[in-house]
PQR file with spaces between the fields and no chain letter, atoms N, CA, C, O and H, PARSE charges and radii, in Angstrom:
ATOM       1  N    MET     1      68.848  -56.655  -33.220 -0.4000 1.5000
ATOM       2  CA   MET     1      67.434  -56.561  -33.545 -0.0000 2.0000
ATOM       3  C    MET     1      66.901  -55.201  -33.084  0.5500 1.7000
ATOM       4  O    MET     1      67.107  -54.790  -31.942 -0.5500 1.4000
ATOM       5  N    LYS     2      66.223  -54.527  -33.982 -0.4000 1.5000
ATOM       6  CA   LYS     2      65.690  -53.196  -33.677 -0.0000 2.0000
ATOM       7  C    LYS     2      64.226  -53.306  -33.288  0.5500 1.7000
ATOM       8  O    LYS     2      63.436  -53.924  -34.000 -0.5500 1.4000
ATOM       9  H    LYS     2      66.055  -54.860  -34.909  0.4000 1.0000
ATOM      10  N    THR     3      63.866  -52.714  -32.169 -0.4000 1.5000
ATOM      11  CA   THR     3      62.469  -52.725  -31.746 -0.0000 2.0000
ATOM      12  C    THR     3      61.822  -51.399  -32.119  0.5500 1.7000
ATOM      13  O    THR     3      62.444  -50.341  -32.032 -0.5500 1.4000
ATOM      14  H    THR     3      64.508  -52.211  -31.590  0.4000 1.0000
ATOM      15  N    GLN     4      60.565  -51.475  -32.534 -0.4000 1.5000
ATOM      16  CA   GLN     4      59.837  -50.269  -32.892 -0.0000 2.0000
ATOM      17  C    GLN     4      59.045  -49.785  -31.699  0.5500 1.7000
ATOM      18  O    GLN     4      58.479  -50.572  -30.940 -0.5500 1.4000
ATOM      19  H    GLN     4      60.059  -52.335  -32.605  0.4000 1.0000
ATOM      20  N    LYS     5      59.016  -48.476  -31.549 -0.4000 1.5000
ATOM      21  CA   LYS     5      58.241  -47.877  -30.480 -0.0000 2.0000
ATOM      22  C    LYS     5      56.764  -47.923  -30.861  0.5500 1.7000
ATOM      23  O    LYS     5      56.405  -47.602  -31.994 -0.5500 1.4000
ATOM      24  H    LYS     5      59.475  -47.836  -32.166  0.4000 1.0000
ATOM      25  N    LYS     6      55.922  -48.312  -29.937 -0.4000 1.5000
ATOM      26  CA   LYS     6      54.489  -48.391  -30.209 -0.0000 2.0000
ATOM      27  C    LYS     6      53.879  -46.993  -30.168  0.5500 1.7000
ATOM      28  O    LYS     6      54.154  -46.204  -29.263 -0.5500 1.4000
ATOM      29  H    LYS     6      56.214  -48.573  -29.017  0.4000 1.0000
ATOM      30  N    SER     7      53.056  -46.708  -31.153 -0.4000 1.5000
ATOM      31  CA   SER     7      52.377  -45.420  -31.229 -0.0000 2.0000
ATOM      32  C    SER     7      51.180  -45.426  -30.283  0.5500 1.7000
ATOM      33  O    SER     7      50.337  -46.321  -30.349 -0.5500 1.4000
ATOM      34  H    SER     7      52.832  -47.349  -31.888  0.4000 1.0000
ATOM      35  N    ILE     8      51.106  -44.433  -29.408 -0.4000 1.5000
ATOM      36  CA   ILE     8      50.041  -44.363  -28.410 -0.0000 2.0000
ATOM      37  C    ILE     8      49.097  -43.207  -28.750  0.5500 1.7000
ATOM      38  O    ILE     8      49.531  -42.069  -28.931 -0.5500 1.4000
ATOM      39  H    ILE     8      51.791  -43.707  -29.354  0.4000 1.0000
ATOM      40  N    LEU     9      47.799  -43.517  -28.833 -0.4000 1.5000
ATOM      41  CA   LEU     9      46.780  -42.493  -29.077 -0.0000 2.0000
ATOM      42  C    LEU     9      46.581  -41.694  -27.799  0.5500 1.7000
ATOM      43  O    LEU     9      46.398  -42.270  -26.726 -0.5500 1.4000
ATOM      44  H    LEU     9      47.446  -44.441  -28.686  0.4000 1.0000
ATOM      45  N    LYS    10      46.616  -40.367  -27.910 -0.4000 1.5000
ATOM      46  CA   LYS    10      46.416  -39.497  -26.755 -0.0000 2.0000
ATOM      47  C    LYS    10      45.289  -38.518  -27.060  0.5500 1.7000
ATOM      48  O    LYS    10      45.137  -38.060  -28.192 -0.5500 1.4000
ATOM      49  H    LYS    10      46.765  -39.900  -28.781  0.4000 1.0000
ATOM      50  N    LYS    11      44.514  -38.211  -26.049 -0.4000 1.5000
ATOM      51  CA   LYS    11      43.425  -37.247  -26.176 -0.0000 2.0000
ATOM      52  C    LYS    11      43.870  -35.970  -25.474  0.5500 1.7000
ATOM      53  O    LYS    11      44.360  -36.013  -24.346 -0.5500 1.4000
ATOM      54  H    LYS    11      44.638  -38.583  -25.130  0.4000 1.0000
ATOM      55  N    VAL    12      43.697  -34.827  -26.149 -0.4000 1.5000
ATOM      56  CA   VAL    12      44.077  -33.543  -25.564 -0.0000 2.0000
ATOM      57  C    VAL    12      42.884  -32.605  -25.563  0.5500 1.7000
ATOM      58  O    VAL    12      41.975  -32.742  -26.382 -0.5500 1.4000
ATOM      59  H    VAL    12      43.299  -34.792  -27.066  0.4000 1.0000
ATOM      60  N    ARG    13      42.889  -31.651  -24.642 -0.4000 1.5000
ATOM      61  CA   ARG    13      41.821  -30.670  -24.529 -0.0000 2.0000
ATOM      62  C    ARG    13      42.446  -29.292  -24.507  0.5500 1.7000
ATOM      63  O    ARG    13      43.435  -29.059  -23.812 -0.5500 1.4000
ATOM      64  H    ARG    13      43.627  -31.539  -23.976  0.4000 1.0000
ATOM      65  N    VAL    14      41.857  -28.363  -25.283 -0.4000 1.5000
ATOM      66  CA   VAL    14      42.311  -26.981  -25.274 -0.0000 2.0000
ATOM      67  C    VAL    14      41.889  -26.375  -23.939  0.5500 1.7000
ATOM      68  O    VAL    14      40.727  -26.479  -23.547 -0.5500 1.4000
ATOM      69  H    VAL    14      41.054  -28.552  -25.847  0.4000 1.0000
ATOM      70  N    LYS    15      42.822  -25.748  -23.247 -0.4000 1.5000
ATOM      71  CA   LYS    15      42.556  -25.238  -21.897 -0.0000 2.0000
ATOM      72  C    LYS    15      41.454  -24.182  -21.864  0.5500 1.7000
ATOM      73  O    LYS    15      40.664  -24.155  -20.921 -0.5500 1.4000
ATOM      74  H    LYS    15      43.766  -25.664  -23.564  0.4000 1.0000
ATOM      75  N    ILE    16      41.385  -23.322  -22.859 -0.4000 1.5000
ATOM      76  CA   ILE    16      40.419  -22.222  -22.839 -0.0000 2.0000
ATOM      77  C    ILE    16      39.039  -22.656  -23.340  0.5500 1.7000
ATOM      78  O    ILE    16      38.038  -22.407  -22.668 -0.5500 1.4000
ATOM      79  H    ILE    16      42.027  -23.344  -23.626  0.4000 1.0000
ATOM      80  N    SER    17      38.972  -23.294  -24.499 -0.4000 1.5000
ATOM      81  CA   SER    17      37.675  -23.620  -25.107 -0.0000 2.0000
ATOM      82  C    SER    17      37.157  -25.007  -24.727  0.5500 1.7000
ATOM      83  O    SER    17      35.984  -25.302  -24.957 -0.5500 1.4000
ATOM      84  H    SER    17      39.785  -23.496  -25.045  0.4000 1.0000
ATOM      85  N    HIS    18      37.996  -25.856  -24.157 -0.4000 1.5000
ATOM      86  CA   HIS    18      37.652  -27.221  -23.765 -0.0000 2.0000
ATOM      87  C    HIS    18      37.312  -28.119  -24.953  0.5500 1.7000
ATOM      88  O    HIS    18      36.677  -29.158  -24.773 -0.5500 1.4000
ATOM      89  H    HIS    18      38.949  -25.616  -23.971  0.4000 1.0000
ATOM      90  N    GLU    19      37.726  -27.735  -26.169 -0.4000 1.5000
ATOM      91  CA   GLU    19      37.566  -28.596  -27.336 -0.0000 2.0000
ATOM      92  C    GLU    19      38.509  -29.778  -27.195  0.5500 1.7000
ATOM      93  O    GLU    19      39.610  -29.631  -26.663 -0.5500 1.4000
ATOM      94  H    GLU    19      38.242  -26.891  -26.315  0.4000 1.0000
ATOM      95  N    GLU    20      38.094  -30.946  -27.664 -0.4000 1.5000
ATOM      96  CA   GLU    20      38.921  -32.138  -27.556 -0.0000 2.0000
ATOM      97  C    GLU    20      39.450  -32.549  -28.922  0.5500 1.7000
ATOM      98  O    GLU    20      38.746  -32.471  -29.928 -0.5500 1.4000
ATOM      99  H    GLU    20      37.200  -31.065  -28.096  0.4000 1.0000
ATOM     100  N    PHE    21      40.707  -32.988  -28.937 -0.4000 1.5000
ATOM     101  CA   PHE    21      41.398  -33.422  -30.146 -0.0000 2.0000
ATOM     102  C    PHE    21      42.151  -34.706  -29.838  0.5500 1.7000
ATOM     103  O    PHE    21      42.293  -35.092  -28.678 -0.5500 1.4000
ATOM     104  H    PHE    21      41.279  -33.051  -28.120  0.4000 1.0000
ATOM     105  N    TYR    22      42.635  -35.370  -30.893 -0.4000 1.5000
ATOM     106  CA   TYR    22      43.392  -36.607  -30.756 -0.0000 2.0000
ATOM     107  C    TYR    22      44.766  -36.438  -31.400  0.5500 1.7000
ATOM     108  O    TYR    22      44.907  -35.749  -32.410 -0.5500 1.4000
ATOM     109  H    TYR    22      42.520  -35.056  -31.836  0.4000 1.0000
ATOM     110  N    THR    23      45.766  -37.068  -30.809 -0.4000 1.5000
ATOM     111  CA   THR    23      47.113  -37.060  -31.359 -0.0000 2.0000
ATOM     112  C    THR    23      47.766  -38.401  -31.053  0.5500 1.7000
ATOM     113  O    THR    23      47.276  -39.148  -30.206 -0.5500 1.4000
ATOM     114  H    THR    23      45.651  -37.627  -29.988  0.4000 1.0000
ATOM     115  N    PHE    24      48.847  -38.708  -31.723 -0.4000 1.5000
ATOM     116  CA   PHE    24      49.614  -39.920  -31.458 -0.0000 2.0000
ATOM     117  C    PHE    24      50.975  -39.534  -30.917  0.5500 1.7000
ATOM     118  O    PHE    24      51.514  -38.482  -31.260 -0.5500 1.4000
ATOM     119  H    PHE    24      49.245  -38.101  -32.411  0.4000 1.0000
ATOM     120  N    SER    25      51.527  -40.385  -30.075 -0.4000 1.5000
ATOM     121  CA   SER    25      52.802  -40.091  -29.424 -0.0000 2.0000
ATOM     122  C    SER    25      53.960  -39.961  -30.419  0.5500 1.7000
ATOM     123  O    SER    25      54.941  -39.275  -30.131 -0.5500 1.4000
ATOM     124  H    SER    25      51.089  -41.240  -29.797  0.4000 1.0000
ATOM     125  N    ASP    26      53.859  -40.606  -31.578 -0.4000 1.5000
ATOM     126  CA   ASP    26      54.960  -40.551  -32.543 -0.0000 2.0000
ATOM     127  C    ASP    26      54.772  -39.514  -33.646  0.5500 1.7000
ATOM     128  O    ASP    26      55.598  -39.432  -34.555 -0.5500 1.4000
ATOM     129  H    ASP    26      53.062  -41.163  -31.812  0.4000 1.0000
ATOM     130  N    TRP    27      53.708  -38.723  -33.584 -0.4000 1.5000
ATOM     131  CA   TRP    27      53.529  -37.664  -34.576 -0.0000 2.0000
ATOM     132  C    TRP    27      54.531  -36.545  -34.321  0.5500 1.7000
ATOM     133  O    TRP    27      54.850  -36.241  -33.172 -0.5500 1.4000
ATOM     134  H    TRP    27      53.037  -38.790  -32.845  0.4000 1.0000
ATOM     135  N    PRO    28      55.025  -35.934  -35.393 -0.5600 1.5000
ATOM     136  CA   PRO    28      56.038  -34.887  -35.215  0.2800 2.0000
ATOM     137  C    PRO    28      55.443  -33.597  -34.646  0.5500 1.7000
ATOM     138  O    PRO    28      54.242  -33.347  -34.746 -0.5500 1.4000
ATOM     139  N    SER    29      56.302  -32.802  -34.056 -0.4000 1.5000
ATOM     140  CA   SER    29      55.893  -31.472  -33.595 -0.0000 2.0000
ATOM     141  C    SER    29      56.711  -30.446  -34.374  0.5500 1.7000
ATOM     142  O    SER    29      57.712  -30.794  -34.999 -0.5500 1.4000
ATOM     143  H    SER    29      57.278  -33.005  -33.974  0.4000 1.0000
ATOM     144  N    LYS    30      56.291  -29.191  -34.339 -0.4000 1.5000
ATOM     145  CA   LYS    30      56.975  -28.092  -35.030 -0.0000 2.0000
ATOM     146  C    LYS    30      57.343  -27.029  -34.013  0.5500 1.7000
ATOM     147  O    LYS    30      56.654  -26.842  -33.010 -0.5500 1.4000
ATOM     148  H    LYS    30      55.477  -28.907  -33.831  0.4000 1.0000
ATOM     149  N    GLU    31      58.434  -26.338  -34.284 -0.4000 1.5000
ATOM     150  CA   GLU    31      58.771  -25.182  -33.468 -0.0000 2.0000
ATOM     151  C    GLU    31      58.779  -23.962  -34.378  0.5500 1.7000
ATOM     152  O    GLU    31      59.501  -23.918  -35.373 -0.5500 1.4000
ATOM     153  H    GLU    31      58.993  -26.489  -35.099  0.4000 1.0000
ATOM     154  N    ILE    32      57.967  -22.977  -34.021 -0.4000 1.5000
ATOM     155  CA   ILE    32      57.868  -21.732  -34.793 -0.0000 2.0000
ATOM     156  C    ILE    32      58.125  -20.580  -33.838  0.5500 1.7000
ATOM     157  O    ILE    32      57.397  -20.407  -32.861 -0.5500 1.4000
ATOM     158  H    ILE    32      57.380  -23.013  -33.212  0.4000 1.0000
ATOM     159  N    ASP    33      59.143  -19.801  -34.112 -0.4000 1.5000
ATOM     160  CA   ASP    33      59.530  -18.656  -33.267 -0.0000 2.0000
ATOM     161  C    ASP    33      59.668  -19.045  -31.800  0.5500 1.7000
ATOM     162  O    ASP    33      59.252  -18.297  -30.915 -0.5500 1.4000
ATOM     163  H    ASP    33      59.734  -19.942  -34.906  0.4000 1.0000
ATOM     164  N    GLY    34      60.251  -20.212  -31.540 -0.4000 1.5000
ATOM     165  CA   GLY    34      60.491  -20.653  -30.172 -0.0000 2.0000
ATOM     166  C    GLY    34      59.289  -21.245  -29.466  0.5500 1.7000
ATOM     167  O    GLY    34      59.370  -21.546  -28.276 -0.5500 1.4000
ATOM     168  H    GLY    34      60.589  -20.820  -32.258  0.4000 1.0000
ATOM     169  N    VAL    35      58.162  -21.423  -30.172 -0.4000 1.5000
ATOM     170  CA   VAL    35      56.944  -21.987  -29.589 -0.0000 2.0000
ATOM     171  C    VAL    35      56.706  -23.364  -30.215  0.5500 1.7000
ATOM     172  O    VAL    35      56.754  -23.504  -31.437 -0.5500 1.4000
ATOM     173  H    VAL    35      58.097  -21.178  -31.139  0.4000 1.0000
ATOM     174  N    GLU    36      56.451  -24.381  -29.382 -0.4000 1.5000
ATOM     175  CA   GLU    36      56.237  -25.734  -29.884 -0.0000 2.0000
ATOM     176  C    GLU    36      54.758  -25.973  -30.185  0.5500 1.7000
ATOM     177  O    GLU    36      53.885  -25.640  -29.384 -0.5500 1.4000
ATOM     178  H    GLU    36      56.412  -24.267  -28.389  0.4000 1.0000
ATOM     179  N    PHE    37      54.497  -26.557  -31.357 -0.4000 1.5000
ATOM     180  CA   PHE    37      53.154  -26.902  -31.803 -0.0000 2.0000
ATOM     181  C    PHE    37      53.074  -28.408  -31.995  0.5500 1.7000
ATOM     182  O    PHE    37      54.042  -29.031  -32.429 -0.5500 1.4000
ATOM     183  H    PHE    37      55.207  -26.828  -32.007  0.4000 1.0000
ATOM     184  N    ILE    38      51.908  -29.006  -31.669 -0.4000 1.5000
ATOM     185  CA   ILE    38      51.697  -30.439  -31.874 -0.0000 2.0000
ATOM     186  C    ILE    38      50.622  -30.659  -32.932  0.5500 1.7000
ATOM     187  O    ILE    38      49.712  -29.846  -33.093 -0.5500 1.4000
ATOM     188  H    ILE    38      51.121  -28.499  -31.316  0.4000 1.0000
ATOM     189  N    ALA    39      50.746  -31.776  -33.650 -0.4000 1.5000
ATOM     190  CA   ALA    39      49.776  -32.148  -34.684 -0.0000 2.0000
ATOM     191  C    ALA    39      48.618  -32.882  -34.020  0.5500 1.7000
ATOM     192  O    ALA    39      48.829  -33.785  -33.210 -0.5500 1.4000
ATOM     193  H    ALA    39      51.486  -32.436  -33.519  0.4000 1.0000
ATOM     194  N    VAL    40      47.394  -32.489  -34.365 -0.4000 1.5000
ATOM     195  CA   VAL    40      46.196  -33.106  -33.781 -0.0000 2.0000
ATOM     196  C    VAL    40      45.124  -33.310  -34.848  0.5500 1.7000
ATOM     197  O    VAL    40      45.159  -32.685  -35.908 -0.5500 1.4000
ATOM     198  H    VAL    40      47.223  -31.755  -35.023  0.4000 1.0000
ATOM     199  N    ASN    41      44.170  -34.194  -34.552 -0.4000 1.5000
ATOM     200  CA   ASN    41      42.974  -34.415  -35.365 -0.0000 2.0000
ATOM     201  C    ASN    41      41.762  -34.097  -34.536  0.5500 1.7000
ATOM     202  O    ASN    41      41.763  -34.319  -33.325 -0.5500 1.4000
ATOM     203  H    ASN    41      44.141  -34.702  -33.691  0.4000 1.0000
ATOM     204  N    LYS    42      40.720  -33.578  -35.167 -0.4000 1.5000
ATOM     205  CA   LYS    42      39.475  -33.287  -34.466 -0.0000 2.0000
ATOM     206  C    LYS    42      38.696  -34.578  -34.183  0.5500 1.7000
ATOM     207  O    LYS    42      38.094  -34.728  -33.120 -0.5500 1.4000
ATOM     208  H    LYS    42      40.719  -33.397  -36.151  0.4000 1.0000
ATOM     209  N    ARG    43      38.716  -35.515  -35.156 -0.4000 1.5000
ATOM     210  CA   ARG    43      37.974  -36.768  -35.008 -0.0000 2.0000
ATOM     211  C    ARG    43      38.921  -37.904  -34.639  0.5500 1.7000
ATOM     212  O    ARG    43      40.117  -37.851  -34.925 -0.5500 1.4000
ATOM     213  H    ARG    43      39.205  -35.394  -36.019  0.4000 1.0000
ATOM     214  N    LEU    44      38.376  -38.917  -34.010 -0.4000 1.5000
ATOM     215  CA   LEU    44      39.141  -40.114  -33.686 -0.0000 2.0000
ATOM     216  C    LEU    44      39.638  -40.727  -34.993  0.5500 1.7000
ATOM     217  O    LEU    44      38.830  -41.007  -35.879 -0.5500 1.4000
ATOM     218  H    LEU    44      37.404  -38.960  -33.778  0.4000 1.0000
ATOM     219  N    PRO    45      40.936  -40.940  -35.133 -0.5600 1.5000
ATOM     220  CA   PRO    45      41.472  -41.475  -36.393  0.2800 2.0000
ATOM     221  C    PRO    45      40.907  -42.851  -36.726  0.5500 1.7000
ATOM     222  O    PRO    45      40.833  -43.732  -35.869 -0.5500 1.4000
ATOM     223  N    ALA    46      40.512  -43.017  -37.981 -0.4000 1.5000
ATOM     224  CA   ALA    46      40.010  -44.293  -38.482 -0.0000 2.0000
ATOM     225  C    ALA    46      40.613  -44.508  -39.865  0.5500 1.7000
ATOM     226  O    ALA    46      40.863  -43.551  -40.597 -0.5500 1.4000
ATOM     227  H    ALA    46      40.572  -42.301  -38.676  0.4000 1.0000
ATOM     228  N    GLY    47      40.841  -45.751  -40.213 -0.4000 1.5000
ATOM     229  CA   GLY    47      41.504  -46.089  -41.465 -0.0000 2.0000
ATOM     230  C    GLY    47      40.755  -45.667  -42.717  0.5500 1.7000
ATOM     231  O    GLY    47      41.383  -45.442  -43.752 -0.5500 1.4000
ATOM     232  H    GLY    47      40.638  -46.529  -39.618  0.4000 1.0000
ATOM     233  N    ASN    48      39.438  -45.551  -42.659 -0.4000 1.5000
ATOM     234  CA   ASN    48      38.663  -45.249  -43.858 -0.0000 2.0000
ATOM     235  C    ASN    48      38.306  -43.766  -43.999  0.5500 1.7000
ATOM     236  O    ASN    48      37.570  -43.406  -44.918 -0.5500 1.4000
ATOM     237  H    ASN    48      38.928  -45.734  -41.819  0.4000 1.0000
ATOM     238  N    GLN    49      38.802  -42.908  -43.122 -0.4000 1.5000
ATOM     239  CA   GLN    49      38.472  -41.484  -43.184 -0.0000 2.0000
ATOM     240  C    GLN    49      39.720  -40.661  -43.506  0.5500 1.7000
ATOM     241  O    GLN    49      40.824  -40.975  -43.060 -0.5500 1.4000
ATOM     242  H    GLN    49      39.399  -43.201  -42.375  0.4000 1.0000
ATOM     243  N    THR    50      39.521  -39.615  -44.280 -0.4000 1.5000
ATOM     244  CA   THR    50      40.600  -38.671  -44.522 -0.0000 2.0000
ATOM     245  C    THR    50      40.712  -37.773  -43.297  0.5500 1.7000
ATOM     246  O    THR    50      39.710  -37.261  -42.797 -0.5500 1.4000
ATOM     247  H    THR    50      38.625  -39.360  -44.642  0.4000 1.0000
ATOM     248  N    GLN    51      41.924  -37.589  -42.826 -0.4000 1.5000
ATOM     249  CA   GLN    51      42.145  -36.809  -41.611 -0.0000 2.0000
ATOM     250  C    GLN    51      42.775  -35.465  -41.962  0.5500 1.7000
ATOM     251  O    GLN    51      43.691  -35.393  -42.781 -0.5500 1.4000
ATOM     252  H    GLN    51      42.737  -38.005  -43.232  0.4000 1.0000
ATOM     253  N    LEU    52      42.286  -34.423  -41.347 -0.4000 1.5000
ATOM     254  CA   LEU    52      42.840  -33.086  -41.501 -0.0000 2.0000
ATOM     255  C    LEU    52      43.665  -32.785  -40.254  0.5500 1.7000
ATOM     256  O    LEU    52      43.152  -32.824  -39.136 -0.5500 1.4000
ATOM     257  H    LEU    52      41.542  -34.481  -40.681  0.4000 1.0000
ATOM     258  N    ILE    53      44.933  -32.488  -40.453 -0.4000 1.5000
ATOM     259  CA   ILE    53      45.829  -32.212  -39.335 -0.0000 2.0000
ATOM     260  C    ILE    53      45.739  -30.737  -38.960  0.5500 1.7000
ATOM     261  O    ILE    53      45.829  -29.859  -39.818 -0.5500 1.4000
ATOM     262  H    ILE    53      45.350  -32.456  -41.362  0.4000 1.0000
ATOM     263  N    HIS    54      45.561  -30.481  -37.668 -0.4000 1.5000
ATOM     264  CA   HIS    54      45.575  -29.126  -37.119 -0.0000 2.0000
ATOM     265  C    HIS    54      46.836  -29.008  -36.266  0.5500 1.7000
ATOM     266  O    HIS    54      47.343  -30.011  -35.764 -0.5500 1.4000
ATOM     267  H    HIS    54      45.487  -31.195  -36.972  0.4000 1.0000
ATOM     268  N    TRP    55      47.336  -27.804  -36.105 -0.4000 1.5000
ATOM     269  CA   TRP    55      48.503  -27.561  -35.259 -0.0000 2.0000
ATOM     270  C    TRP    55      48.087  -26.690  -34.094  0.5500 1.7000
ATOM     271  O    TRP    55      47.571  -25.590  -34.290 -0.5500 1.4000
ATOM     272  H    TRP    55      46.924  -26.989  -36.513  0.4000 1.0000
ATOM     273  N    LEU    56      48.310  -27.181  -32.866 -0.4000 1.5000
ATOM     274  CA   LEU    56      47.956  -26.446  -31.653 -0.0000 2.0000
ATOM     275  C    LEU    56      49.213  -26.186  -30.829  0.5500 1.7000
ATOM     276  O    LEU    56      50.132  -27.005  -30.794 -0.5500 1.4000
ATOM     277  H    LEU    56      48.729  -28.074  -32.707  0.4000 1.0000
ATOM     278  N    ARG    57      49.234  -25.037  -30.169 -0.4000 1.5000
ATOM     279  CA   ARG    57      50.347  -24.742  -29.265 -0.0000 2.0000
ATOM     280  C    ARG    57      50.362  -25.768  -28.147  0.5500 1.7000
ATOM     281  O    ARG    57      49.336  -26.029  -27.520 -0.5500 1.4000
ATOM     282  H    ARG    57      48.487  -24.372  -30.197  0.4000 1.0000
ATOM     283  N    LYS    58      51.517  -26.344  -27.900 -0.4000 1.5000
ATOM     284  CA   LYS    58      51.618  -27.395  -26.880 -0.0000 2.0000
ATOM     285  C    LYS    58      51.273  -26.864  -25.495  0.5500 1.7000
ATOM     286  O    LYS    58      50.717  -27.594  -24.674 -0.5500 1.4000
ATOM     287  H    LYS    58      52.351  -26.132  -28.410  0.4000 1.0000
ATOM     288  N    ASP    59      51.598  -25.599  -25.226 -0.4000 1.5000
ATOM     289  CA   ASP    59      51.316  -25.046  -23.887 -0.0000 2.0000
ATOM     290  C    ASP    59      49.857  -24.621  -23.713  0.5500 1.7000
ATOM     291  O    ASP    59      49.472  -24.196  -22.624 -0.5500 1.4000
ATOM     292  H    ASP    59      52.050  -25.006  -25.893  0.4000 1.0000
ATOM     293  N    SER    60      49.029  -24.726  -24.773 -0.4000 1.5000
ATOM     294  CA   SER    60      47.624  -24.353  -24.649 -0.0000 2.0000
ATOM     295  C    SER    60      46.708  -25.569  -24.514  0.5500 1.7000
ATOM     296  O    SER    60      45.487  -25.426  -24.452 -0.5500 1.4000
ATOM     297  H    SER    60      49.342  -25.070  -25.658  0.4000 1.0000
ATOM     298  N    VAL    61      47.301  -26.773  -24.468 -0.4000 1.5000
ATOM     299  CA   VAL    61      46.491  -27.988  -24.329 -0.0000 2.0000
ATOM     300  C    VAL    61      46.900  -28.764  -23.074  0.5500 1.7000
ATOM     301  O    VAL    61      48.003  -28.615  -22.548 -0.5500 1.4000
ATOM     302  H    VAL    61      48.293  -26.890  -24.519  0.4000 1.0000
ATOM     303  N    GLU    62      45.958  -29.599  -22.618 -0.4000 1.5000
ATOM     304  CA   GLU    62      46.253  -30.510  -21.516 -0.0000 2.0000
ATOM     305  C    GLU    62      45.900  -31.913  -21.958  0.5500 1.7000
ATOM     306  O    GLU    62      44.933  -32.119  -22.690 -0.5500 1.4000
ATOM     307  H    GLU    62      45.062  -29.721  -23.045  0.4000 1.0000
ATOM     308  N    TYR    63      46.683  -32.876  -21.512 -0.4000 1.5000
ATOM     309  CA   TYR    63      46.439  -34.262  -21.879 -0.0000 2.0000
ATOM     310  C    TYR    63      45.367  -34.851  -20.959  0.5500 1.7000
ATOM     311  O    TYR    63      45.373  -34.633  -19.748 -0.5500 1.4000
ATOM     312  H    TYR    63      47.469  -32.709  -20.917  0.4000 1.0000
ATOM     313  N    ILE    64      44.442  -35.607  -21.575 -0.4000 1.5000
ATOM     314  CA   ILE    64      43.346  -36.243  -20.842 -0.0000 2.0000
ATOM     315  C    ILE    64      43.668  -37.721  -20.734  0.5500 1.7000
ATOM     316  O    ILE    64      44.116  -38.333  -21.704 -0.5500 1.4000
ATOM     317  H    ILE    64      44.437  -35.784  -22.560  0.4000 1.0000
ATOM     318  N    LYS    65      43.448  -38.287  -19.589 -0.4000 1.5000
ATOM     319  CA   LYS    65      43.705  -39.735  -19.417 -0.0000 2.0000
ATOM     320  C    LYS    65      42.506  -40.539  -19.774  0.5500 1.7000
ATOM     321  O    LYS    65      42.539  -41.766  -19.690 -0.5500 1.4000
ATOM     322  H    LYS    65      43.084  -37.789  -18.801  0.4000 1.0000
């Protein structure tokens, strides 16, 4: 029996501008020229809204609890 990993909503903040974004633990990341980027949304994801994905450098954000 295969178990699925639960997707966890995480809130991140840009270290310099303090803007807040949302991401999920199972969303893919990209590596460009040796730098890792994570996929984020500006608004809290909801089923009835179209979401625009932004890519932020992983080392420029901090996770908020």
